[in-house]
C-alpha positions as CSV (number, residue, x, y, z in Angstrom):
1,X,98.3,166.3,91.2
2,X,95.3,163.9,91.3
3,X,95.8,162.7,87.7
4,X,97.0,159.1,88.2
5,X,97.6,156.0,86.3
6,X,97.8,157.7,82.9
7,X,99.6,155.5,80.4
8,X,100.1,155.7,76.7
9,X,100.6,152.8,74.3
10,X,103.1,153.8,71.8
11,X,102.2,150.8,69.6
12,X,98.5,151.7,69.5
13,X,96.9,153.0,66.3
14,X,95.2,155.6,68.5
15,X,97.1,158.9,68.5
16,X,98.9,159.6,71.8
17,X,97.1,162.9,72.3
18,X,93.7,161.1,71.8
19,X,94.8,158.4,74.4
20,X,95.5,161.2,76.9
21,X,92.2,163.0,76.2
22,X,90.2,159.7,76.6
23,X,91.9,158.7,79.8
24,X,91.4,162.2,81.4
25,X,87.7,162.0,80.3
26,X,87.4,158.5,81.8
27,X,88.8,159.6,85.1
28,X,86.4,162.5,85.2
29,X,83.4,160.3,84.4
30,X,84.5,157.6,86.9
31,X,85.0,160.2,89.7
32,X,88.8,159.8,89.8
33,X,89.1,163.4,88.9
34,X,86.6,165.8,90.5
35,X,85.7,169.5,89.7
36,X,88.4,171.7,91.0
37,X,91.2,169.1,90.9
38,X,94.4,170.5,89.4
39,X,96.2,168.7,86.6
40,X,100.0,168.6,86.1
41,X,101.5,171.2,83.9
42,X,101.9,170.3,80.3
43,X,105.7,170.0,80.8
44,X,105.3,167.8,83.9
45,X,102.9,165.4,82.2
46,X,105.0,165.3,79.0
47,X,108.1,164.4,81.1
48,X,106.1,161.8,83.1
49,X,104.7,160.1,80.0
50,X,107.9,160.6,78.0
51,X,106.1,162.3,75.1
52,X,106.5,165.5,73.3
53,X,105.4,168.7,75.0
54,X,103.2,169.6,72.0
55,X,101.4,166.3,72.3
56,X,100.2,167.0,75.8
57,X,99.5,170.7,74.9
58,X,97.2,169.4,72.1
59,X,95.4,167.1,74.5
60,X,94.9,169.9,77.0
61,X,93.6,172.2,74.2
62,X,91.1,169.6,73.1
63,X,89.9,169.0,76.7
64,X,89.6,172.8,77.2
65,X,87.5,173.1,74.0
66,X,85.2,170.3,75.3
67,X,84.7,172.1,78.6
68,X,86.4,169.4,80.6
69,X,89.3,171.5,81.9
70,X,90.1,175.2,82.2
71,X,93.6,176.6,82.1
72,X,94.1,179.7,84.1
73,X,97.3,181.5,83.1
74,X,99.8,181.6,86.0
75,X,97.5,179.4,88.2
76,X,97.3,176.0,86.5
77,X,94.8,173.7,84.8
78,X,91.7,172.5,86.6
79,X,88.9,170.1,86.1
80,X,85.6,171.9,85.5
81,X,82.1,170.9,86.8
82,X,80.0,168.9,84.4
83,X,77.4,171.2,82.9
84,X,74.6,168.7,83.3
85,X,73.7,165.1,84.0
86,X,72.8,164.7,80.3
87,X,76.3,165.8,79.3
88,X,77.8,163.4,81.9
89,X,75.7,160.5,80.5
90,X,76.7,161.4,76.9
91,X,80.4,161.6,78.0
92,X,80.1,158.1,79.6
93,X,78.6,156.7,76.4
94,X,81.4,158.3,74.3
95,X,84.0,156.8,76.7
96,X,82.4,153.3,76.4
97,X,82.2,153.6,72.6
98,X,85.9,154.7,72.4
99,X,87.0,151.9,74.8
100,X,85.1,149.4,72.7
101,X,86.6,150.8,69.5
102,X,90.1,150.5,70.8
103,X,89.5,147.0,72.1
104,X,88.1,145.9,68.7
105,X,91.0,147.5,66.8
106,X,93.5,145.7,69.1
107,X,91.7,142.4,68.7
108,X,91.8,142.8,65.0
109,X,95.5,143.7,65.1
110,X,96.1,140.5,67.0
111,X,94.3,138.5,64.3
112,X,91.1,137.6,66.1
113,X,87.8,137.2,64.2
114,X,84.6,138.9,65.2
115,X,83.1,135.5,66.1
116,X,86.1,134.8,68.5
117,X,85.8,138.2,70.1
118,X,82.1,138.0,70.5
119,X,82.4,134.6,72.3
120,X,85.0,135.9,74.8
121,X,83.1,139.1,75.5
122,X,79.8,137.2,76.1
123,X,81.6,135.0,78.6
124,X,83.2,138.0,80.4
125,X,79.9,139.8,80.6
126,X,78.3,136.6,82.1
127,X,81.1,136.5,84.7
128,X,80.7,140.2,85.4
129,X,76.9,139.9,85.9
130,X,77.3,136.9,88.2
131,X,79.8,138.9,90.3
132,X,77.4,141.8,90.6
133,X,74.6,139.6,91.7
134,X,76.8,138.0,94.3
135,X,77.9,141.4,95.6
136,X,74.3,142.8,95.8
137,X,73.1,139.7,97.7
138,X,75.7,140.0,100.4
């Protein structure tokens, strides 16, 4: 199954089923999962992640409702084609917002102030931009 690198943080304030949904969406947006790719069964993924079967089932149900996956009884669960570029862009923005929200929550849990976080993020963005410039000039 092409679903790789899925990890859950049992200490996160984000529900495990939400973590699964967000990571599958991220892999779809980033191209790690492509239309037609088959996902592990609910039982397989639950065993792999060491979580309750119902947690994975809830994640798959939400992904199905969002049109990300389709479960075909007796055949498996597959990634669907994005309906449009607009939906893909919206999904990417939702993923970025969710990633940022999780980051901010974790930073707050660790006791950082908004000012401290802003300074570190600005520095990391500067480094990232410099790396991109270097790559595009070579």
